[in-house]
C-alpha positions as CSV (number, residue, x, y, z in Angstrom):
1,M,0.0,0.0,0.0
2,N,1.3,3.4,-1.0
3,E,0.2,5.1,2.3
4,G,2.5,8.1,1.9
5,G,1.7,8.8,-1.8
6,G,-1.7,10.2,-1.2
7,L,-0.5,12.8,1.3
8,S,2.4,14.1,-0.7
9,R,0.3,14.4,-3.8
10,R,-2.4,16.0,-1.8
11,Q,0.0,18.7,-0.4
12,A,1.1,19.4,-4.0
13,L,-2.5,19.7,-5.3
14,T,-4.2,21.6,-2.5
15,A,-3.7,24.8,-4.4
16,L,-6.0,23.4,-7.1
17,G,-9.0,23.7,-4.7
18,V,-11.2,26.6,-5.2
19,G,-11.7,27.4,-1.6
20,V,-14.4,27.1,1.0
21,G,-16.5,29.5,-1.0
22,A,-17.0,26.8,-3.6
23,L,-19.2,24.9,-1.2
24,V,-21.5,27.9,-1.1
25,A,-21.4,28.9,-4.7
26,E,-21.8,25.5,-6.1
27,Q,-24.9,24.9,-3.9
28,A,-26.6,28.2,-4.5
29,L,-29.5,26.3,-6.0
30,A,-33.2,26.8,-6.6
31,A,-36.2,26.0,-4.5
32,G,-34.5,25.8,-1.1
33,G,-32.8,22.6,-2.0
34,I,-29.9,22.6,0.5
35,P,-27.9,19.4,0.9
36,P,-26.3,18.6,4.3
37,G,-23.3,20.6,5.0
38,V,-24.8,23.9,3.7
39,S,-27.1,26.0,5.9
40,A,-30.3,27.6,4.6
41,Q,-28.3,30.9,4.6
42,G,-25.8,29.3,2.2
43,S,-22.8,29.0,4.5
44,A,-20.8,25.8,4.5
45,S,-20.7,23.8,7.7
46,P,-17.1,23.4,8.9
47,A,-15.5,20.0,8.3
48,K,-14.6,18.0,11.4
49,P,-11.3,19.3,12.8
50,G,-8.5,17.5,11.1
51,A,-10.9,15.2,9.2
52,S,-8.9,15.6,5.9
53,A,-5.5,16.4,7.3
54,V,-4.5,13.1,8.9
55,P,-1.4,11.8,7.2
56,G,-1.5,8.6,5.2
57,G,-4.3,6.1,4.9
58,Y,-6.5,4.7,2.2
59,A,-9.2,7.2,1.4
60,P,-12.1,4.7,1.0
61,D,-11.5,3.6,4.6
62,G,-12.6,7.1,5.7
63,T,-11.2,9.3,8.3
64,A,-11.7,6.9,11.2
65,G,-10.2,4.1,9.1
66,R,-6.9,5.9,8.8
67,L,-6.1,5.0,12.3
68,A,-8.3,1.9,12.7
69,A,-7.7,-0.1,9.5
70,L,-4.7,-2.3,9.0
71,P,-3.0,-1.7,5.6
72,L,-3.6,-4.7,3.4
73,N,0.1,-5.6,3.2
74,H,0.1,-6.0,7.0
75,V,-2.3,-8.9,6.9
76,E,-1.7,-12.2,5.2
77,L,-4.3,-14.9,4.7
78,L,-3.2,-18.4,5.7
79,D,-4.5,-21.7,4.4
80,S,-8.3,-21.6,4.5
81,P,-11.3,-21.4,2.2
82,F,-10.8,-17.6,2.2
83,K,-7.3,-18.0,0.8
84,D,-8.5,-20.6,-1.7
85,N,-11.2,-18.2,-3.0
86,Q,-8.6,-15.4,-3.2
87,A,-6.3,-17.6,-5.3
88,R,-9.0,-18.5,-7.8
89,N,-9.9,-14.9,-8.0
90,T,-6.3,-13.9,-8.7
91,S,-6.1,-16.4,-11.4
92,Y,-9.2,-14.9,-13.1
93,L,-7.9,-11.3,-12.7
94,L,-4.8,-12.3,-14.5
95,F,-6.6,-14.3,-17.1
96,L,-8.8,-11.5,-18.3
97,D,-7.2,-10.2,-21.5
98,P,-6.8,-6.4,-21.2
99,E,-7.4,-5.9,-24.9
100,R,-10.8,-7.6,-24.7
101,M,-11.6,-5.5,-21.6
102,L,-10.6,-2.3,-23.4
103,R,-12.2,-3.1,-26.7
104,S,-15.4,-1.0,-26.1
105,F,-13.3,1.9,-24.8
106,R,-11.1,2.0,-27.9
107,L,-14.0,1.8,-30.3
108,N,-15.8,4.6,-28.4
109,Y,-12.8,6.9,-29.1
110,G,-12.6,5.9,-32.7
111,Q,-9.6,3.7,-32.2
112,P,-9.3,0.2,-33.8
113,S,-9.4,-3.0,-31.9
114,A,-8.7,-6.5,-33.1
115,A,-9.9,-8.0,-29.8
116,Q,-13.0,-10.2,-29.7
117,P,-16.0,-8.6,-28.0
118,I,-17.2,-9.8,-24.7
119,G,-20.7,-10.6,-23.5
120,G,-23.4,-10.3,-20.9
121,W,-23.7,-6.7,-19.6
122,E,-20.4,-6.0,-21.4
123,R,-21.8,-6.8,-24.9
124,P,-21.1,-4.1,-27.6
125,A,-24.7,-2.8,-27.5
126,S,-25.0,-2.7,-23.7
127,Q,-25.5,0.8,-22.2
128,I,-23.3,-0.2,-19.2
129,R,-20.4,-1.7,-21.1
130,G,-17.1,-1.0,-19.5
131,H,-18.1,-1.2,-15.8
132,T,-16.2,-4.4,-15.2
133,T,-12.9,-2.7,-16.2
134,G,-13.4,-0.4,-13.3
135,H,-13.9,-3.3,-10.9
136,L,-10.9,-5.1,-12.5
137,M,-8.6,-2.1,-11.7
138,S,-9.8,-2.3,-8.1
139,G,-9.4,-6.1,-7.9
140,L,-5.9,-5.9,-9.3
141,A,-4.9,-3.1,-6.9
142,L,-6.4,-4.9,-3.9
143,T,-4.6,-8.1,-4.9
144,Y,-1.3,-6.4,-5.3
145,A,-1.7,-4.5,-2.0
146,N,-2.5,-7.7,0.0
147,T,-0.2,-10.3,-1.7
148,G,2.5,-8.2,-3.5
149,N,1.7,-10.0,-6.8
150,D,3.7,-8.0,-9.3
151,A,1.7,-9.3,-12.3
152,A,-1.4,-7.8,-10.8
153,R,0.4,-4.4,-10.4
154,T,1.7,-4.6,-14.0
155,R,-1.7,-5.4,-15.4
156,G,-3.3,-2.6,-13.6
157,R,-0.7,-0.1,-14.8
158,Y,-1.3,-1.1,-18.4
159,L,-5.0,-0.6,-18.1
160,V,-4.5,2.8,-16.5
161,S,-2.0,3.9,-19.3
162,Q,-4.4,2.9,-22.0
163,L,-7.4,4.6,-20.4
164,A,-5.2,7.7,-20.0
165,A,-4.3,7.7,-23.7
166,L,-8.0,7.4,-24.7
167,Q,-9.0,10.2,-22.3
168,A,-6.5,12.4,-24.0
169,R,-8.4,11.9,-27.2
170,A,-11.7,13.1,-25.8
171,A,-11.9,16.2,-27.9
172,D,-11.0,14.3,-31.1
173,A,-13.8,11.9,-30.4
174,G,-16.3,14.7,-30.0
175,F,-16.4,14.6,-26.2
176,H,-15.8,17.3,-23.6
177,P,-12.3,17.3,-22.0
178,G,-11.7,14.7,-19.3
179,Y,-14.6,12.4,-20.4
180,L,-13.7,8.7,-20.1
181,S,-16.0,5.8,-20.8
182,A,-16.8,2.8,-23.0
183,F,-20.0,4.5,-24.2
184,P,-20.6,7.9,-25.8
185,E,-21.2,11.1,-23.9
186,V,-24.6,11.5,-25.5
187,Y,-25.9,9.1,-22.8
188,F,-25.6,12.0,-20.4
189,D,-27.6,14.2,-22.8
190,W,-30.4,11.6,-22.7
191,L,-30.1,11.4,-18.9
192,E,-30.5,15.2,-18.5
193,Q,-33.4,15.2,-21.0
194,G,-35.2,12.6,-18.9
195,K,-34.9,9.9,-21.6
196,P,-34.4,6.3,-20.7
197,V,-30.8,5.3,-20.1
198,W,-29.5,2.6,-17.9
199,S,-27.0,4.1,-15.4
200,P,-24.2,6.2,-16.9
201,Y,-23.0,7.8,-13.6
202,Y,-22.8,4.3,-12.1
203,M,-20.2,3.6,-14.7
204,I,-18.3,6.7,-14.0
205,H,-18.2,5.8,-10.3
206,K,-16.7,2.4,-11.2
207,Y,-13.9,4.0,-13.2
208,L,-13.2,6.6,-10.5
209,A,-13.1,3.9,-7.8
210,G,-10.8,1.7,-9.8
211,L,-8.4,4.6,-10.6
212,I,-8.3,5.7,-7.0
213,D,-7.4,2.1,-6.0
214,Q,-4.7,2.0,-8.6
215,Y,-3.3,5.2,-7.2
216,Q,-3.5,4.5,-3.5
217,L,-3.0,0.7,-3.4
218,A,-0.7,0.2,-6.4
219,G,1.2,3.5,-6.4
220,D,0.3,4.5,-10.0
221,D,0.5,8.3,-10.1
222,Q,-1.0,8.4,-13.6
223,A,-4.2,6.9,-12.2
224,L,-4.8,10.0,-10.0
225,D,-4.3,12.3,-13.0
226,V,-6.9,10.4,-15.0
227,A,-9.3,10.3,-12.0
228,M,-9.0,14.1,-11.5
229,K,-9.7,14.9,-15.1
230,L,-12.7,12.6,-15.1
231,A,-14.0,14.2,-11.8
232,D,-13.4,17.6,-13.3
233,W,-15.7,16.5,-16.2
234,V,-18.3,15.5,-13.7
235,Q,-18.0,18.9,-12.0
236,W,-18.5,20.6,-15.3
237,R,-21.4,18.4,-16.3
238,T,-23.4,18.8,-13.1
239,S,-22.6,22.4,-12.4
240,R,-24.8,23.5,-15.3
241,L,-27.9,22.0,-13.7
242,T,-30.3,23.6,-11.2
243,Y,-31.1,21.7,-8.0
244,A,-34.4,20.5,-9.4
245,H,-32.8,19.3,-12.6
246,M,-30.1,17.5,-10.7
247,Q,-32.7,15.8,-8.5
248,M,-34.4,14.5,-11.7
249,V,-31.1,13.1,-12.9
250,L,-30.6,11.4,-9.5
251,G,-33.6,9.3,-10.2
252,T,-31.4,7.2,-12.4
253,E,-28.8,5.0,-10.6
254,F,-25.5,6.7,-9.9
255,G,-23.8,4.2,-7.7
256,G,-21.3,5.7,-5.2
257,M,-20.4,8.8,-7.2
258,P,-20.3,11.0,-4.1
259,E,-18.2,8.5,-2.3
260,A,-15.5,8.6,-5.0
261,L,-15.6,12.4,-5.2
262,A,-15.2,12.6,-1.4
263,N,-12.3,10.2,-1.6
264,L,-10.7,12.5,-4.3
265,Y,-11.2,15.5,-2.0
266,T,-9.4,13.5,0.8
267,I,-6.5,12.7,-1.5
268,T,-6.1,16.1,-3.2
269,G,-7.6,18.7,-0.9
270,A,-9.4,20.2,-3.9
271,E,-12.8,21.4,-2.5
272,R,-14.4,21.4,-5.9
273,Y,-14.7,17.6,-5.6
274,L,-16.6,17.9,-2.3
275,A,-18.9,20.5,-3.8
276,T,-19.6,18.2,-6.7
277,A,-20.2,15.3,-4.3
278,Q,-22.9,17.4,-2.5
279,R,-24.9,17.7,-5.8
280,F,-25.4,13.9,-5.7
281,Y,-27.5,14.2,-2.5
282,H,-30.7,12.3,-3.5
283,A,-33.3,14.1,-1.3
284,Q,-36.3,11.9,-2.1
285,V,-34.5,8.8,-0.6
286,L,-32.1,10.3,1.9
287,D,-34.3,13.0,3.7
288,P,-36.8,10.4,5.1
289,L,-33.9,8.2,6.2
290,A,-32.4,11.1,8.1
291,D,-35.6,11.2,10.1
292,G,-35.5,7.5,10.8
293,E,-38.4,6.6,8.3
294,D,-38.3,3.2,6.6
295,V,-38.9,4.1,3.0
296,L,-37.0,1.1,1.7
297,P,-39.8,-1.2,0.5
298,G,-39.7,-1.3,-3.3
299,L,-36.3,0.4,-3.6
300,Q,-33.6,-1.4,-5.5
301,A,-31.2,-2.6,-2.8
302,N,-28.0,-2.1,-4.8
303,V,-29.1,1.2,-6.2
304,T,-29.7,2.5,-2.7
305,T,-26.9,1.1,-0.5
306,P,-24.0,2.9,-2.3
307,K,-25.7,6.2,-1.6
308,I,-25.6,5.4,2.1
309,V,-21.9,4.4,1.9
310,A,-21.3,7.8,0.4
311,C,-23.2,9.4,3.3
312,V,-20.6,8.1,5.8
313,R,-17.8,9.7,3.8
314,M,-19.7,12.9,3.4
315,W,-20.4,13.0,7.1
316,E,-16.7,12.6,7.8
317,E,-15.7,15.3,5.3
318,T,-18.4,17.9,5.9
319,G,-19.1,17.3,9.6
320,S,-22.9,17.3,8.9
321,A,-24.7,15.2,11.4
322,K,-27.5,14.7,8.9
323,Y,-25.3,12.5,6.8
324,H,-24.4,10.5,9.9
325,D,-28.0,10.0,10.8
326,I,-28.9,8.8,7.3
327,A,-26.2,6.2,7.4
328,Q,-26.8,4.9,10.9
329,N,-30.6,4.9,10.5
330,F,-30.3,2.9,7.3
331,W,-28.0,0.4,8.9
332,D,-30.3,-0.1,11.8
333,I,-33.4,-0.3,9.6
334,V,-31.9,-2.8,7.2
335,T,-30.2,-5.1,9.7
336,G,-33.2,-4.9,12.1
337,H,-36.0,-5.4,9.6
338,H,-34.9,-6.2,6.1
339,V,-32.2,-9.0,6.2
340,Y,-32.5,-12.7,5.6
341,V,-30.7,-15.1,7.9
342,I,-27.5,-15.1,5.8
343,G,-27.3,-11.3,6.1
344,G,-28.3,-10.6,2.5
345,V,-31.1,-8.3,1.5
346,G,-33.7,-8.0,-1.3
347,N,-35.9,-10.3,-3.3
348,F,-35.5,-9.8,-7.1
349,E,-33.0,-7.1,-6.1
350,H,-35.5,-4.9,-4.2
351,F,-36.1,-4.4,-0.5
352,Q,-39.2,-6.1,0.7
353,Q,-41.7,-4.9,3.3
354,P,-40.2,-4.7,6.8
355,D,-40.1,-7.9,8.8
356,V,-41.3,-10.0,5.8
357,V,-39.0,-13.0,5.2
358,A,-41.0,-16.2,4.8
359,A,-43.3,-14.6,2.3
360,E,-40.3,-13.3,0.2
361,L,-38.4,-16.5,-0.5
362,S,-37.2,-17.3,-4.0
363,N,-34.1,-18.2,-5.9
364,F,-33.6,-14.5,-6.6
365,T,-32.9,-13.3,-3.0
366,C,-29.8,-11.7,-1.7
367,E,-28.0,-10.2,-4.7
368,N,-24.3,-10.4,-3.9
369,C,-23.6,-6.8,-5.0
370,A,-26.0,-5.5,-2.4
371,S,-24.1,-7.5,0.3
372,Y,-20.8,-6.2,-1.0
373,N,-22.0,-2.7,-0.4
374,M,-23.6,-3.5,3.0
375,L,-20.2,-4.8,4.2
376,K,-18.5,-1.6,2.9
377,L,-21.1,0.4,4.9
378,T,-20.7,-1.8,8.0
379,R,-16.9,-1.5,7.9
380,L,-17.0,2.3,7.7
381,L,-19.4,2.6,10.6
382,H,-17.4,0.0,12.6
383,F,-14.3,2.2,12.5
384,H,-16.2,4.8,14.4
385,Q,-17.6,2.4,17.0
386,P,-15.0,-0.4,17.2
387,Q,-16.2,-1.8,20.5
388,R,-19.7,-2.5,19.1
389,V,-19.9,-6.3,18.7
390,D,-23.2,-6.3,16.8
391,M,-21.7,-4.7,13.7
392,I,-19.0,-7.3,13.4
393,D,-21.5,-10.0,14.2
394,Y,-23.5,-8.9,11.1
395,Y,-20.3,-8.6,9.0
396,E,-19.3,-12.1,10.1
397,R,-22.7,-13.7,9.3
398,T,-22.8,-12.1,5.8
399,L,-19.2,-12.8,5.0
400,F,-19.2,-16.5,6.1
401,N,-22.6,-17.4,4.8
402,Q,-23.0,-15.4,1.6
403,M,-19.8,-13.8,0.3
404,L,-17.6,-16.8,0.9
405,G,-20.2,-19.0,-0.8
406,E,-20.8,-16.8,-3.8
407,Q,-17.8,-18.2,-5.6
408,D,-17.9,-21.6,-7.4
409,P,-15.2,-23.7,-5.6
410,T,-15.0,-26.1,-8.6
411,S,-14.0,-23.3,-11.1
412,P,-10.4,-22.5,-11.5
413,H,-11.4,-18.9,-12.2
414,G,-13.6,-18.6,-9.2
415,F,-16.8,-17.6,-11.0
416,N,-19.4,-15.8,-8.7
417,C,-23.1,-16.3,-8.8
418,Y,-25.5,-13.3,-8.9
419,Y,-28.0,-14.3,-6.2
420,T,-27.8,-16.5,-3.2
421,G,-31.3,-18.0,-3.3
422,L,-33.2,-19.0,-0.2
423,S,-36.3,-20.7,-1.5
424,A,-37.0,-24.4,-1.0
425,G,-34.7,-26.2,-3.4
426,A,-32.6,-23.1,-4.2
427,F,-29.7,-23.5,-6.6
428,K,-26.6,-21.3,-7.1
429,R,-26.3,-20.6,-10.9
430,E,-26.4,-18.0,-13.6
431,P,-29.2,-15.5,-13.0
432,L,-32.2,-16.7,-15.0
433,N,-33.7,-13.2,-15.2
434,Y,-30.7,-12.1,-17.2
435,F,-29.7,-15.4,-18.9
436,P,-32.9,-17.4,-19.2
437,G,-31.1,-20.1,-21.2
438,G,-28.2,-20.3,-18.9
439,N,-26.4,-23.5,-18.0
440,P,-27.7,-24.7,-14.6
441,D,-24.3,-26.3,-13.8
442,I,-22.2,-23.1,-13.8
443,Y,-22.3,-19.7,-12.0
444,A,-20.7,-17.7,-14.8
445,T,-18.3,-18.0,-17.8
446,D,-15.0,-16.5,-18.7
447,W,-16.3,-14.1,-21.3
448,D,-20.0,-14.3,-22.0
449,T,-21.9,-13.6,-18.7
450,F,-20.5,-10.4,-17.2
451,T,-22.8,-8.7,-14.7
452,C,-22.3,-6.3,-11.8
453,D,-22.0,-9.3,-9.5
454,T,-19.2,-10.8,-11.7
455,A,-17.5,-7.4,-11.3
456,S,-18.0,-6.8,-7.6
457,G,-16.9,-10.3,-6.9
458,L,-13.5,-9.4,-8.4
459,E,-13.1,-7.1,-5.3
460,T,-14.9,-9.2,-2.7
461,Q,-12.6,-12.2,-3.2
462,A,-9.5,-10.0,-3.2
463,K,-10.0,-8.2,0.1
464,F,-11.0,-10.8,2.7
465,A,-8.0,-9.6,4.8
466,D,-9.3,-6.1,5.3
467,T,-11.5,-6.5,8.3
468,I,-10.1,-9.5,10.2
469,Y,-8.3,-7.0,12.5
470,T,-8.6,-3.4,13.5
471,R,-6.3,-1.3,15.7
472,D,-6.2,1.7,18.0
473,A,-3.4,3.4,19.9
474,D,-3.9,0.9,22.8
475,G,-3.7,-2.3,20.8
476,I,-5.3,-4.8,18.4
477,Y,-8.9,-6.0,17.9
478,V,-9.4,-9.5,16.6
479,N,-12.7,-9.2,14.8
480,L,-13.0,-12.3,12.7
481,Y,-11.8,-15.9,13.1
482,I,-9.9,-16.4,9.9
483,P,-6.4,-18.0,9.6
484,S,-4.0,-15.1,9.1
485,E,-1.0,-13.2,10.2
486,V,-1.0,-9.5,11.1
487,R,1.8,-7.0,11.7
488,S,1.0,-4.2,14.1
489,H,2.4,-2.4,17.1
490,G,5.8,-4.1,16.7
491,L,4.3,-7.6,16.8
492,V,3.7,-10.3,14.2
493,L,0.6,-12.2,15.4
494,R,-0.6,-15.4,13.9
495,Q,-4.2,-16.6,14.1
496,A,-4.6,-20.4,13.7
497,T,-8.2,-21.6,13.7
498,G,-10.5,-24.3,12.2
499,F,-13.5,-21.9,12.7
500,P,-16.4,-22.4,12.1
501,D,-15.9,-26.2,12.2
502,E,-14.1,-25.8,15.5
503,P,-14.9,-23.2,18.1
504,V,-11.2,-22.5,19.0
505,T,-8.9,-19.8,17.8
506,S,-5.2,-19.6,18.8
507,L,-3.3,-16.3,18.7
508,S,0.5,-16.7,18.9
509,V,3.2,-14.0,18.9
510,V,5.5,-15.0,16.0
511,S,8.0,-12.2,16.6
512,G,8.4,-8.9,18.4
513,A,7.6,-7.6,21.8
514,A,5.2,-4.8,22.9
515,T,2.9,-3.7,25.7
516,L,-0.6,-3.5,24.3
517,T,-4.2,-4.6,24.8
518,L,-5.3,-7.6,22.7
519,R,-9.0,-7.7,22.3
520,V,-10.8,-10.8,20.9
521,R,-14.5,-10.5,20.0
522,V,-17.0,-12.5,22.0
523,P,-20.0,-12.6,19.6
524,N,-23.6,-12.4,20.6
525,W,-24.2,-16.0,19.4
526,V,-21.8,-17.4,22.0
527,A,-23.5,-20.3,23.9
528,G,-21.7,-19.9,27.1
529,S,-18.7,-18.3,28.8
530,P,-15.6,-18.4,26.6
531,V,-12.6,-20.4,27.8
532,I,-9.5,-18.4,27.8
533,Q,-6.0,-19.8,28.1
534,L,-2.8,-17.8,28.1
535,N,0.4,-19.9,27.6
536,G,-1.5,-23.0,28.8
537,A,-3.0,-21.5,32.0
538,V,-6.7,-21.0,32.2
539,L,-7.7,-17.4,33.0
540,A,-10.7,-16.1,34.8
541,E,-13.3,-14.7,32.5
542,T,-12.2,-11.2,31.3
543,V,-14.9,-10.0,29.0
544,I,-15.8,-6.3,28.6
545,P,-19.4,-5.9,27.5
546,S,-20.2,-4.7,24.0
547,A,-20.9,-1.0,23.5
548,A,-23.9,-1.9,21.4
549,P,-27.4,-0.9,22.6
550,G,-29.2,-3.9,24.1
551,A,-26.3,-6.3,23.7
552,Q,-26.9,-9.7,25.3
553,A,-23.9,-11.9,25.4
554,G,-21.4,-10.1,23.2
555,G,-18.3,-8.3,24.3
556,W,-14.5,-8.4,24.1
557,I,-11.9,-10.4,25.8
558,A,-9.3,-7.7,26.7
559,L,-5.8,-8.6,27.9
560,R,-3.3,-5.9,28.5
561,R,0.3,-7.1,29.1
562,R,3.7,-7.1,27.6
563,W,3.4,-9.6,24.7
564,Q,6.5,-11.3,23.4
565,T,7.6,-14.0,21.0
566,G,6.2,-17.4,22.0
567,D,3.1,-16.1,23.8
568,V,-0.1,-18.0,22.9
569,L,-3.6,-16.9,23.7
570,E,-6.3,-19.6,23.0
571,V,-10.0,-18.7,23.1
572,T,-12.8,-21.3,22.9
573,L,-16.2,-19.8,22.0
574,P,-19.0,-22.3,22.8
575,M,-21.4,-22.9,19.9
576,Q,-24.8,-24.5,19.8
577,L,-27.6,-25.3,17.4
578,V,-30.4,-22.7,17.4
579,F,-33.4,-22.1,15.2
580,E,-34.1,-18.5,14.1
581,P,-37.8,-17.8,13.3
582,T,-38.9,-15.6,10.5
583,P,-40.7,-12.5,11.8
584,D,-43.7,-12.9,9.6
585,Y,-44.3,-16.7,10.0
586,P,-42.5,-17.8,13.2
587,A,-43.0,-21.5,12.4
588,V,-40.8,-21.0,9.4
589,Q,-37.2,-21.1,10.7
590,A,-33.6,-21.4,9.8
591,A,-31.0,-23.5,11.6
592,L,-27.7,-22.0,12.7
593,Y,-24.7,-23.4,14.5
594,G,-23.0,-20.4,16.0
595,P,-23.0,-17.9,13.1
596,V,-23.2,-20.6,10.4
597,V,-26.4,-21.0,8.6
598,L,-27.1,-24.6,7.7
599,S,-28.8,-25.8,4.5
600,G,-30.3,-29.2,3.7
601,V,-28.8,-30.5,0.5
602,Y,-30.5,-32.7,-2.2
603,P,-29.3,-34.5,-5.3
604,A,-32.5,-33.4,-7.1
605,S,-35.1,-30.6,-6.7
606,P,-37.2,-31.2,-3.6
607,G,-40.0,-29.0,-5.0
608,D,-41.2,-25.5,-4.2
609,L,-43.0,-26.1,-0.9
610,T,-41.2,-25.3,2.3
611,P,-40.3,-28.7,3.8
612,V,-41.0,-29.8,7.3
613,L,-38.0,-30.5,9.6
614,D,-38.0,-32.3,12.9
615,A,-36.0,-29.7,14.8
616,A,-35.5,-32.1,17.8
617,S,-33.9,-34.7,15.5
618,V,-31.0,-32.5,14.3
619,Q,-27.7,-34.1,15.3
620,R,-24.1,-33.3,14.3
621,T,-22.6,-36.2,12.4
622,T,-19.1,-34.9,11.5
623,A,-16.8,-32.2,12.9
624,Q,-14.4,-31.7,9.9
625,P,-16.1,-30.7,7.7
626,M,-19.2,-29.6,9.7
627,A,-22.3,-31.7,8.9
628,F,-25.6,-32.4,10.6
629,E,-28.5,-34.8,9.9
630,A,-32.2,-34.4,10.6
631,G,-35.5,-36.1,10.0
632,Q,-38.0,-34.8,7.6
633,A,-41.8,-35.4,7.7
634,A,-43.2,-37.2,4.7
635,R,-39.7,-38.3,3.5
636,G,-38.2,-41.7,3.8
637,K,-34.7,-40.8,4.8
638,P,-32.9,-38.1,6.8
639,I,-31.7,-34.9,5.3
640,R,-28.0,-33.9,5.4
641,L,-27.3,-30.3,6.5
642,I,-24.1,-28.4,5.8
643,P,-23.1,-24.7,5.9
644,V,-24.9,-22.8,3.1
645,S,-21.7,-21.3,1.9
646,R,-20.5,-24.9,1.0
647,A,-23.6,-25.8,-1.0
648,A,-22.5,-25.8,-4.6
649,H,-23.9,-27.6,-7.7
650,E,-26.7,-29.1,-5.6
651,Y,-30.2,-28.1,-4.5
652,Y,-30.4,-26.7,-0.9
653,T,-33.0,-25.4,1.5
654,V,-32.3,-22.9,4.3
655,Y,-35.8,-22.2,5.7
656,W,-38.0,-25.0,7.2
657,Q,-41.4,-25.6,8.6
658,T,-40.3,-26.8,12.1
659,E,-42.2,-29.2,14.3
């Protein structure tokens, strides 16, 4: 990670900012439309002291993350399913031919390309062609930052150099200066005229995010230059619109545009980017959330969630409490009333009515892109409230049950599915609503089935190391039980665990010595007092309660001492089988062992009806790998239950009628 690069470049570029007055002038808009951060009199709210002046850090981690997040090159995944997924993903990142990924860009700028076209949402006639290349730049940068893979860095630099060359031809192609995309600028004319167009600003966000990652994680200075020119084009394009006109534009998906612009402000200090970001405040959706209203039913989950991720960054950079309230209220509403048992959201990509789960089961639940963004949001909020266990509990459930299981373990290129279905007899496969003739035995293909979930998966499977640990001045937090090594506070700490098949994690000091507090999460699902051993001696329970409102069992094992090479802390977290009822039909329930959601697996479709399960008959049959067995009414033989993340190329059921 190029932690120092962003700061030095920012110091050099601060003069390019147009001053605090820009935040006023750019928002002197009609009809009293005043985004957070600007008062009704037109004066800008002051940024939080020092919010954008802390040295170093990765801008997408936000201001709190500069101190709390571990750089990706300080955490190494050890042998586990997470590392296996990462390896398959890296193979695919390096397999994707840059010329084929750049074909639509070249043609858009009047340049020849002998490369074969690619398919799915990237087909030549698609209005969102090119978005995967943005995610590809991010995936390559994340992979380089975490693993040091030089091939990933080289591939990313080539993509950036070619995009820079095309951007330089914008005027020759008939575009305004700075424009960069795989589709013509006329799409934005259509958008501003209220004509149907898919989501052009969503595409711009993906390019900006990928370029920022290439700059900050892979050290490519040219990527920042390209990103700034593209952001300047966004500033020009949006500055011409009235508030009402811009609100009309925002009715079409725009992804995390304000997040990327806020990140550019953090990196460069140029306030024009923060002013531009404020124009993307979508009042119709965000104002009710600021007041705690649940307006989510019917909204597209992956259209909405990036707006909330952006609100965290805008809160951090403007100091506006309204942005904070939007983000926290959204997280509370979603995790409290709109999630399925695996942590995912949405049926057919849209939020359902609050507390409706059993009546909204299909093979089109839990789009993986939506969970990708929910985890980004949870991570940013967690940095501000690191001692809250409930946030990491949610992160863990979604990561272990959905995101780890979105990848096909039998594919050398780690193809990702679009949905994690939760109907009776669900099946991970190509999304039938986009590929109705798709092969039921595959999740995706190398070239013909690109979607937003193919693209976001390139990042998800590259950054498993980013939230296992966090830090503060006092010490290290162990958030997740994933085999790994971390370097922090002068120590190299190794975590060895068979979790979730085993309830034990062992933390050993591989090298170094330091006085610090080591905190290990005690999740709310724990079935009894944790057993804590330090260098073989059992310790009395030392658990600090969680800071979360209404927490039950959760907290932190906190040990402050001088840690040195050879020290071993072993923590056993008792797990038990529980059944979680759906809020709308309590007799319909899901089985969990600790945080692991269990699924019954079948060699053939069991039909569409929710099957009956004898809850009292469920017994564990094997420890490694985890497996259970249970009796079913009206069926001649027991059903085998395994973690839903491990269900692949077989029918599975998560929700049951219990008796």
